[in-house]
py3Dmol code that shows the C-alpha trace and the ligand (Angstrom):
import py3Dmol

protein = """\
ATOM      1  CA  MET A   1     107.107 -15.416 -18.311  1.00  0.00           C
ATOM      2  CA  ALA A   2     104.686 -16.520 -21.025  1.00  0.00           C
ATOM      3  CA  ASN A   3     101.084 -15.293 -20.803  1.00  0.00           C
ATOM      4  CA  TRP A   4      99.598 -17.799 -23.223  1.00  0.00           C
ATOM      5  CA  PHE A   5      99.754 -21.571 -23.472  1.00  0.00           C
ATOM      6  CA  SER A   6      98.877 -23.865 -26.345  1.00  0.00           C
ATOM      7  CA  VAL A   7      97.061 -27.004 -25.150  1.00  0.00           C
ATOM      8  CA  ARG A   8      96.672 -29.812 -27.685  1.00  0.00           C
ATOM      9  CA  MET A   9      95.053 -33.240 -27.409  1.00  0.00           C
ATOM     10  CA  ARG A  10      95.328 -36.236 -29.716  1.00  0.00           C
ATOM     11  CA  ALA A  11      93.611 -39.559 -29.019  1.00  0.00           C
ATOM     12  CA  SER A  12      93.772 -42.796 -31.001  1.00  0.00           C
ATOM     13  CA  LEU A  13      92.704 -46.430 -30.823  1.00  0.00           C
ATOM     14  CA  GLN A  14      95.142 -48.895 -32.421  1.00  0.00           C
ATOM     15  CA  GLN A  15      96.480 -46.090 -34.620  1.00  0.00           C
ATOM     16  CA  LYS A  16      92.953 -45.019 -35.667  1.00  0.00           C
ATOM     17  CA  HIS A  17      92.315 -41.304 -35.056  1.00  0.00           C
ATOM     18  CA  ILE A  18      89.575 -40.911 -32.449  1.00  0.00           C
ATOM     19  CA  SER A  19      89.628 -37.279 -31.469  1.00  0.00           C
ATOM     20  CA  GLY A  20      91.740 -34.152 -31.261  1.00  0.00           C
ATOM     21  CA  GLY A  21      91.428 -30.676 -29.898  1.00  0.00           C
ATOM     22  CA  GLU A  22      93.375 -27.535 -29.279  1.00  0.00           C
ATOM     23  CA  ALA A  23      93.089 -24.387 -27.223  1.00  0.00           C
ATOM     24  CA  LEU A  24      95.099 -21.259 -26.554  1.00  0.00           C
ATOM     25  CA  VAL A  25      94.610 -20.241 -22.940  1.00  0.00           C
ATOM     26  CA  VAL A  26      96.084 -18.229 -20.083  1.00  0.00           C
ATOM     27  CA  LYS A  27      97.960 -20.070 -17.338  1.00  0.00           C
ATOM     28  CA  SER A  28      95.037 -20.105 -14.888  1.00  0.00           C
ATOM     29  CA  ALA A  29      92.857 -21.917 -17.439  1.00  0.00           C
ATOM     30  CA  ILE A  30      95.314 -24.755 -18.188  1.00  0.00           C
ATOM     31  CA  ALA A  31      93.898 -27.231 -15.643  1.00  0.00           C
ATOM     32  CA  GLU A  32      90.250 -26.904 -16.747  1.00  0.00           C
ATOM     33  CA  THR A  33      91.285 -27.024 -20.426  1.00  0.00           C
ATOM     34  CA  VAL A  34      93.341 -30.208 -19.972  1.00  0.00           C
ATOM     35  CA  SER A  35      90.432 -31.775 -18.100  1.00  0.00           C
ATOM     36  CA  ALA A  36      87.894 -30.797 -20.784  1.00  0.00           C
ATOM     37  CA  LEU A  37      90.099 -32.154 -23.584  1.00  0.00           C
ATOM     38  CA  GLN A  38      90.710 -35.389 -21.699  1.00  0.00           C
ATOM     39  CA  GLN A  39      86.960 -35.809 -21.203  1.00  0.00           C
ATOM     40  CA  ARG A  40      86.382 -35.154 -24.886  1.00  0.00           C
ATOM     41  CA  ALA A  41      88.931 -37.793 -25.856  1.00  0.00           C
ATOM     42  CA  PHE A  42      87.202 -40.435 -23.760  1.00  0.00           C
ATOM     43  CA  SER A  43      83.606 -39.676 -24.763  1.00  0.00           C
ATOM     44  CA  HIS A  44      83.822 -39.595 -28.562  1.00  0.00           C
ATOM     45  CA  SER A  45      81.380 -41.587 -30.642  1.00  0.00           C
ATOM     46  CA  ARG A  46      84.298 -42.938 -32.741  1.00  0.00           C
ATOM     47  CA  GLY A  47      85.413 -45.134 -29.842  1.00  0.00           C
ATOM     48  CA  VAL A  48      87.354 -45.271 -26.587  1.00  0.00           C
ATOM     49  CA  PRO A  49      91.033 -44.440 -27.196  1.00  0.00           C
ATOM     50  CA  ASP A  50      93.944 -46.573 -26.016  1.00  0.00           C
ATOM     51  CA  THR A  51      96.327 -43.601 -26.264  1.00  0.00           C
ATOM     52  CA  CYS A  52      95.764 -39.953 -25.448  1.00  0.00           C
ATOM     53  CA  HIS A  53      98.485 -37.306 -25.639  1.00  0.00           C
ATOM     54  CA  ILE A  54      97.958 -33.873 -24.144  1.00  0.00           C
ATOM     55  CA  THR A  55     100.672 -31.278 -24.709  1.00  0.00           C
ATOM     56  CA  VAL A  56     100.963 -27.915 -22.967  1.00  0.00           C
ATOM     57  CA  GLU A  57     103.403 -25.493 -24.538  1.00  0.00           C
ATOM     58  CA  ALA A  58     104.198 -21.876 -23.722  1.00  0.00           C
ATOM     59  CA  VAL A  59     103.586 -19.400 -26.533  1.00  0.00           C
ATOM     60  CA  THR A  60     106.380 -16.889 -26.843  1.00  0.00           C
ATOM     61  CA  THR A  61     105.224 -14.614 -29.669  1.00  0.00           C
ATOM     62  CA  PRO A  62     102.451 -11.982 -29.479  1.00  0.00           C
ATOM     63  CA  LEU A  63      98.909 -12.811 -30.583  1.00  0.00           C
ATOM     64  CA  VAL A  64      97.896 -11.576 -34.037  1.00  0.00           C
ATOM     65  CA  ASP A  65      94.322 -10.271 -34.411  1.00  0.00           C
ATOM     66  CA  VAL A  66      92.311 -11.887 -37.230  1.00  0.00           C
ATOM     67  CA  PRO A  67      88.711 -11.158 -38.292  1.00  0.00           C
ATOM     68  CA  LEU A  68      86.014 -13.534 -37.073  1.00  0.00           C
ATOM     69  CA  LEU A  69      84.139 -14.871 -40.119  1.00  0.00           C
ATOM     70  CA  ALA A  70      80.433 -14.178 -40.500  1.00  0.00           C
ATOM     71  CA  ILE A  71      78.309 -17.332 -40.288  1.00  0.00           C
ATOM     72  CA  THR A  72      75.507 -18.242 -42.690  1.00  0.00           C
ATOM     73  CA  ASP A  73      73.350 -21.303 -42.905  1.00  0.00           C
ATOM     74  CA  GLN A  74      72.457 -22.725 -46.279  1.00  0.00           C
ATOM     75  CA  ALA A  75      70.049 -25.613 -46.070  1.00  0.00           C
ATOM     76  CA  GLN A  76      71.584 -27.314 -49.088  1.00  0.00           C
ATOM     77  CA  PRO A  77      73.476 -30.582 -49.471  1.00  0.00           C
ATOM     78  CA  LEU A  78      77.056 -30.570 -50.787  1.00  0.00           C
ATOM     79  CA  GLN A  79      76.185 -31.344 -54.392  1.00  0.00           C
ATOM     80  CA  ALA A  80      73.951 -28.269 -54.538  1.00  0.00           C
ATOM     81  CA  MET A  81      76.868 -26.217 -53.212  1.00  0.00           C
ATOM     82  CA  ASN A  82      79.172 -27.084 -56.154  1.00  0.00           C
ATOM     83  CA  THR A  83      78.443 -23.891 -58.007  1.00  0.00           C
ATOM     84  CA  PHE A  84      78.823 -21.722 -54.932  1.00  0.00           C
ATOM     85  CA  ILE A  85      82.169 -23.302 -54.033  1.00  0.00           C
ATOM     86  CA  ARG A  86      83.490 -22.954 -57.583  1.00  0.00           C
ATOM     87  CA  GLN A  87      82.529 -19.286 -57.527  1.00  0.00           C
ATOM     88  CA  GLN A  88      84.987 -18.885 -54.664  1.00  0.00           C
ATOM     89  CA  GLY A  89      87.945 -19.720 -56.912  1.00  0.00           C
ATOM     90  CA  ILE A  90      88.019 -23.494 -56.459  1.00  0.00           C
ATOM     91  CA  SER A  91      88.382 -25.415 -59.738  1.00  0.00           C
ATOM     92  CA  ASP A  92      86.394 -28.490 -60.659  1.00  0.00           C
ATOM     93  CA  ALA A  93      89.500 -30.645 -60.269  1.00  0.00           C
ATOM     94  CA  ALA A  94      90.231 -29.221 -56.818  1.00  0.00           C
ATOM     95  CA  PHE A  95      86.645 -29.658 -55.626  1.00  0.00           C
ATOM     96  CA  THR A  96      86.447 -33.243 -56.937  1.00  0.00           C
ATOM     97  CA  HIS A  97      89.763 -34.194 -55.308  1.00  0.00           C
ATOM     98  CA  ALA A  98      88.691 -32.612 -52.001  1.00  0.00           C
ATOM     99  CA  VAL A  99      85.387 -34.477 -51.903  1.00  0.00           C
ATOM    100  CA  ALA A 100      87.170 -37.769 -52.681  1.00  0.00           C
ATOM    101  CA  LEU A 101      89.617 -37.174 -49.806  1.00  0.00           C
ATOM    102  CA  LEU A 102      86.849 -36.319 -47.356  1.00  0.00           C
ATOM    103  CA  ARG A 103      84.944 -39.465 -48.325  1.00  0.00           C
ATOM    104  CA  ALA A 104      87.976 -41.780 -48.300  1.00  0.00           C
ATOM    105  CA  PRO A 105      87.915 -44.671 -45.827  1.00  0.00           C
ATOM    106  CA  GLU A 106      91.324 -43.688 -44.363  1.00  0.00           C
ATOM    107  CA  GLN A 107      90.767 -40.805 -41.984  1.00  0.00           C
ATOM    108  CA  MET A 108      92.942 -37.753 -41.626  1.00  0.00           C
ATOM    109  CA  ARG A 109      93.695 -36.202 -38.262  1.00  0.00           C
ATOM    110  CA  GLY A 110      94.550 -32.848 -39.810  1.00  0.00           C
ATOM    111  CA  ALA A 111      93.903 -31.064 -43.080  1.00  0.00           C
ATOM    112  CA  ALA A 112      95.108 -31.760 -46.621  1.00  0.00           C
ATOM    113  CA  LEU A 113      96.366 -28.808 -48.674  1.00  0.00           C
ATOM    114  CA  ILE A 114      95.115 -28.849 -52.266  1.00  0.00           C
ATOM    115  CA  ASP A 115      96.063 -26.431 -55.041  1.00  0.00           C
ATOM    116  CA  ALA A 116      92.815 -24.561 -55.814  1.00  0.00           C
ATOM    117  CA  VAL A 117      93.598 -24.531 -59.539  1.00  0.00           C
ATOM    118  CA  THR A 118      95.337 -27.815 -60.423  1.00  0.00           C
ATOM    119  CA  GLY A 119      93.592 -29.878 -57.732  1.00  0.00           C
ATOM    120  CA  GLU A 120      96.900 -31.491 -56.714  1.00  0.00           C
ATOM    121  CA  ARG A 121      97.636 -32.179 -53.078  1.00  0.00           C
ATOM    122  CA  ILE A 122     100.677 -30.100 -52.156  1.00  0.00           C
ATOM    123  CA  ASP A 123     101.533 -31.327 -48.653  1.00  0.00           C
ATOM    124  CA  ALA A 124     103.135 -34.735 -48.197  1.00  0.00           C
ATOM    125  CA  LEU A 125     101.597 -35.459 -44.837  1.00  0.00           C
ATOM    126  CA  ASP A 126      99.124 -38.194 -45.837  1.00  0.00           C
ATOM    127  CA  CYS A 127      96.677 -39.051 -43.061  1.00  0.00           C
ATOM    128  CA  ARG A 128      98.468 -36.810 -40.579  1.00  0.00           C
ATOM    129  CA  GLY A 129      97.707 -33.625 -42.500  1.00  0.00           C
ATOM    130  CA  VAL A 130      98.271 -30.154 -41.091  1.00  0.00           C
ATOM    131  CA  ARG A 131      96.809 -29.549 -37.651  1.00  0.00           C
ATOM    132  CA  VAL A 132      95.838 -25.918 -37.026  1.00  0.00           C
ATOM    133  CA  SER A 133      96.351 -24.703 -33.474  1.00  0.00           C
ATOM    134  CA  ARG A 134      97.062 -21.633 -31.324  1.00  0.00           C
ATOM    135  CA  MET A 135      93.835 -19.713 -31.814  1.00  0.00           C
ATOM    136  CA  THR A 136      91.516 -18.080 -29.322  1.00  0.00           C
ATOM    137  CA  TYR A 137      88.603 -15.662 -29.226  1.00  0.00           C
ATOM    138  CA  ASP A 138      88.762 -12.100 -28.043  1.00  0.00           C
ATOM    139  CA  PRO A 139      86.376 -12.514 -25.030  1.00  0.00           C
ATOM    140  CA  SER A 140      84.093  -9.564 -25.872  1.00  0.00           C
ATOM    141  CA  THR A 141      83.843 -10.718 -29.506  1.00  0.00           C
ATOM    142  CA  LEU A 142      82.806 -14.193 -28.348  1.00  0.00           C
ATOM    143  CA  GLN A 143      80.223 -12.784 -25.941  1.00  0.00           C
ATOM    144  CA  ALA A 144      78.735 -10.546 -28.649  1.00  0.00           C
ATOM    145  CA  TRP A 145      78.693 -13.494 -31.085  1.00  0.00           C
ATOM    146  CA  ARG A 146      76.875 -15.681 -28.531  1.00  0.00           C
ATOM    147  CA  ASN A 147      74.295 -12.965 -27.903  1.00  0.00           C
ATOM    148  CA  LYS A 148      73.642 -12.633 -31.616  1.00  0.00           C
ATOM    149  CA  HIS A 149      73.685 -16.334 -32.522  1.00  0.00           C
ATOM    150  CA  ALA A 150      71.869 -18.126 -29.712  1.00  0.00           C
ATOM    151  CA  ALA A 151      70.833 -20.914 -32.107  1.00  0.00           C
ATOM    152  CA  TYR A 152      74.439 -21.800 -32.984  1.00  0.00           C
ATOM    153  CA  GLN A 153      75.804 -21.920 -29.482  1.00  0.00           C
ATOM    154  CA  GLY A 154      77.965 -24.845 -28.488  1.00  0.00           C
ATOM    155  CA  ALA A 155      81.621 -25.758 -28.430  1.00  0.00           C
ATOM    156  CA  ARG A 156      81.536 -27.543 -31.784  1.00  0.00           C
ATOM    157  CA  ILE A 157      80.469 -24.568 -33.892  1.00  0.00           C
ATOM    158  CA  GLU A 158      82.445 -22.056 -31.867  1.00  0.00           C
ATOM    159  CA  GLU A 159      85.642 -24.092 -32.283  1.00  0.00           C
ATOM    160  CA  ALA A 160      85.063 -24.710 -35.989  1.00  0.00           C
ATOM    161  CA  LEU A 161      84.340 -21.017 -36.623  1.00  0.00           C
ATOM    162  CA  LEU A 162      87.513 -20.053 -34.762  1.00  0.00           C
ATOM    163  CA  LEU A 163      89.617 -22.534 -36.721  1.00  0.00           C
ATOM    164  CA  ALA A 164      88.058 -21.411 -40.018  1.00  0.00           C
ATOM    165  CA  SER A 165      88.723 -17.757 -39.154  1.00  0.00           C
ATOM    166  CA  LYS A 166      92.407 -18.508 -38.604  1.00  0.00           C
ATOM    167  CA  VAL A 167      92.656 -20.545 -41.815  1.00  0.00           C
ATOM    168  CA  ALA A 168      90.861 -17.854 -43.862  1.00  0.00           C
ATOM    169  CA  SER A 169      93.321 -15.252 -42.558  1.00  0.00           C
ATOM    170  CA  ALA A 170      96.350 -17.186 -43.831  1.00  0.00           C
ATOM    171  CA  SER A 171      98.145 -15.717 -46.788  1.00  0.00           C
ATOM    172  CA  GLY A 172      97.839 -18.083 -49.761  1.00  0.00           C
ATOM    173  CA  ILE A 173      94.631 -19.855 -48.628  1.00  0.00           C
ATOM    174  CA  VAL A 174      91.622 -19.561 -50.939  1.00  0.00           C
ATOM    175  CA  GLY A 175      89.098 -21.520 -48.886  1.00  0.00           C
ATOM    176  CA  GLU A 176      88.375 -24.512 -46.697  1.00  0.00           C
ATOM    177  CA  LEU A 177      86.005 -27.474 -46.917  1.00  0.00           C
ATOM    178  CA  CYS A 178      85.228 -29.434 -43.751  1.00  0.00           C
ATOM    179  CA  MET A 179      83.276 -32.583 -43.042  1.00  0.00           C
ATOM    180  CA  SER A 180      83.169 -33.811 -39.454  1.00  0.00           C
ATOM    181  CA  ASP A 181      84.434 -37.343 -38.825  1.00  0.00           C
ATOM    182  CA  ASP A 182      81.822 -37.737 -36.090  1.00  0.00           C
ATOM    183  CA  PRO A 183      79.305 -40.396 -37.261  1.00  0.00           C
ATOM    184  CA  GLU A 184      76.529 -38.546 -35.439  1.00  0.00           C
ATOM    185  CA  TYR A 185      77.200 -35.138 -37.007  1.00  0.00           C
ATOM    186  CA  THR A 186      76.495 -34.611 -40.706  1.00  0.00           C
ATOM    187  CA  THR A 187      76.780 -30.825 -41.081  1.00  0.00           C
ATOM    188  CA  GLY A 188      79.972 -29.474 -42.647  1.00  0.00           C
ATOM    189  CA  TYR A 189      81.062 -26.102 -43.971  1.00  0.00           C
ATOM    190  CA  PHE A 190      82.856 -24.150 -46.626  1.00  0.00           C
ATOM    191  CA  ALA A 191      84.756 -21.080 -45.417  1.00  0.00           C
ATOM    192  CA  SER A 192      86.831 -18.340 -46.960  1.00  0.00           C
ATOM    193  CA  ALA A 193      87.778 -14.723 -46.272  1.00  0.00           C
ATOM    194  CA  GLN A 194      85.546 -13.734 -49.178  1.00  0.00           C
ATOM    195  CA  SER A 195      82.425 -15.800 -48.479  1.00  0.00           C
ATOM    196  CA  GLY A 196      82.545 -16.197 -44.687  1.00  0.00           C
ATOM    197  CA  TYR A 197      81.551 -19.447 -42.974  1.00  0.00           C
ATOM    198  CA  THR A 198      78.765 -21.313 -44.772  1.00  0.00           C
ATOM    199  CA  ARG A 199      77.277 -24.385 -43.128  1.00  0.00           C
ATOM    200  CA  ILE A 200      76.486 -27.305 -45.432  1.00  0.00           C
ATOM    201  CA  HIS A 201      73.799 -29.731 -44.394  1.00  0.00           C
ATOM    202  CA  GLN A 202      73.672 -33.504 -44.992  1.00  0.00           C
ATOM    203  CA  MET A 203      77.265 -33.600 -46.069  1.00  0.00           C
ATOM    204  CA  LYS A 204      77.429 -37.338 -45.421  1.00  0.00           C
ATOM    205  CA  PRO A 205      75.054 -40.109 -44.354  1.00  0.00           C
ATOM    206  CA  LEU A 206      74.333 -40.428 -40.636  1.00  0.00           C
ATOM    207  CA  GLY A 207      76.588 -43.145 -39.159  1.00  0.00           C
ATOM    208  CA  SER A 208      79.504 -42.581 -41.542  1.00  0.00           C
ATOM    209  CA  GLU A 209      82.923 -42.154 -39.921  1.00  0.00           C
ATOM    210  CA  CYS A 210      84.542 -40.460 -42.887  1.00  0.00           C
ATOM    211  CA  GLY A 211      85.468 -36.793 -42.750  1.00  0.00           C
ATOM    212  CA  GLY A 212      88.360 -34.390 -42.727  1.00  0.00           C
ATOM    213  CA  ARG A 213      89.425 -30.913 -43.811  1.00  0.00           C
ATOM    214  CA  VAL A 214      90.843 -29.561 -47.046  1.00  0.00           C
ATOM    215  CA  PHE A 215      92.538 -26.164 -47.358  1.00  0.00           C
ATOM    216  CA  PHE A 216      92.585 -24.870 -50.934  1.00  0.00           C
ATOM    217  CA  THR A 217      95.739 -22.909 -51.735  1.00  0.00           C
ATOM    218  CA  GLN A 218      96.781 -20.349 -54.319  1.00  0.00           C
ATOM    219  CA  PRO A 219      99.192 -21.752 -56.901  1.00  0.00           C
ATOM    220  CA  ASP A 220     102.046 -19.532 -55.684  1.00  0.00           C
ATOM    221  CA  VAL A 221     101.636 -20.311 -51.975  1.00  0.00           C
ATOM    222  CA  SER A 222     104.738 -20.903 -49.869  1.00  0.00           C
ATOM    223  CA  LEU A 223     104.015 -24.312 -48.353  1.00  0.00           C
ATOM    224  CA  GLN A 224     106.476 -23.873 -45.510  1.00  0.00           C
ATOM    225  CA  GLU A 225     105.182 -20.411 -44.572  1.00  0.00           C
ATOM    226  CA  VAL A 226     101.511 -21.329 -44.667  1.00  0.00           C
ATOM    227  CA  ILE A 227     102.058 -24.455 -42.559  1.00  0.00           C
ATOM    228  CA  HIS A 228     104.105 -22.480 -40.063  1.00  0.00           C
ATOM    229  CA  TYR A 229     101.344 -19.863 -39.790  1.00  0.00           C
ATOM    230  CA  LEU A 230      98.600 -22.472 -39.334  1.00  0.00           C
ATOM    231  CA  GLN A 231     100.480 -24.505 -36.731  1.00  0.00           C
ATOM    232  CA  ARG A 232     102.552 -21.945 -34.860  1.00  0.00           C
ATOM    233  CA  THR A 233     101.334 -18.343 -35.139  1.00  0.00           C
ATOM    234  CA  PRO A 234      99.055 -17.506 -32.187  1.00  0.00           C
ATOM    235  CA  VAL A 235      95.925 -15.623 -33.275  1.00  0.00           C
ATOM    236  CA  ARG A 236      92.940 -13.992 -31.593  1.00  0.00           C
ATOM    237  CA  ALA A 237      89.656 -13.762 -33.536  1.00  0.00           C
ATOM    238  CA  THR A 238      87.985 -10.377 -33.169  1.00  0.00           C
ATOM    239  CA  SER A 239      85.078  -8.609 -34.813  1.00  0.00           C
ATOM    240  CA  VAL A 240      86.229  -5.870 -37.152  1.00  0.00           C
TER     241      VAL A 240
END
"""
ligand_1 = """\
23
AMP
P 85.980 -32.338 -36.366
O 85.618 -30.973 -36.816
O 86.653 -32.343 -35.032
O 84.879 -33.311 -36.506
O 87.124 -32.792 -37.357
C 86.866 -33.173 -38.677
C 88.174 -33.407 -39.376
O 88.852 -32.158 -39.517
C 89.153 -34.319 -38.645
O 88.972 -35.635 -39.061
C 90.485 -33.793 -39.088
O 90.867 -34.386 -40.319
C 90.217 -32.337 -39.346
N 90.637 -31.484 -38.222
C 90.107 -31.436 -36.974
N 90.731 -30.530 -36.216
C 91.678 -29.976 -36.993
C 92.675 -28.980 -36.790
N 92.839 -28.370 -35.616
N 93.467 -28.655 -37.839
C 93.318 -29.255 -39.041
N 92.409 -30.211 -39.286
C 91.604 -30.569 -38.288
"""
view = py3Dmol.view(width=600, height=400)
view.addModel(protein, "pdb")
view.setStyle({"model": 0}, {"cartoon": {"style": "trace"}})
view.addModel(ligand_1, "xyz")
view.setStyle({"model": 1}, {"stick": {}})
view.zoomTo()
view.show()
């Protein structure tokens, strides 16, 4: 019998993406997780959905341990972060394309994959993008992280840090840029295995619904393998 279950939620209003969420939990936590995701879907500032799908799926492969990224807070807006992000192996073309995608009026519900050198988008998933799932925290790592980072506590940062840790552990990923699509939340981040998780303030004006995620890839990445890892491989973030 499976020990772990992937729980995923997707909510929309007349095809517009409202909210999504994912968790990797043990069987006894399925009911509370489904309830929490359902509540999230129906209390999002982007609107009240007319459709909400929640999927529960047994995970049949063992969890892979990945390092939890270190978090830093840079009180700088995105433009001031250009140099820092380019130092992480992201070309001008890739950075410019990513920012344009994150600011586009059509919202993504997943992430776009962009070649870190050429700046070309390499997935063909348009607004759907790649949705990362099947990640969880090692409980003692999460407790230690909470003790150390009282100021950052909350589901939003914990979930984003977990997602970023999985993405950074993927072979062929150079880094990630994220801007929340929540009109009331303007802090985003850049993350990579090399630089850790760096919060970026004032990434967009308050009230703006644009947002999304971009994963920058190495030129020789195997698209199929990286997407499979991000969507299907179950991982547990631990401190190393
Ligand atoms: P959020 O961090 O929930 O505000 O999401 C911001 C944007 O990131 C969304 O509009 C999606 O495009 C993208 N996103 C959210 N969750 C995921 C995920 N699990 N995998 C990939 N992209 C995601």
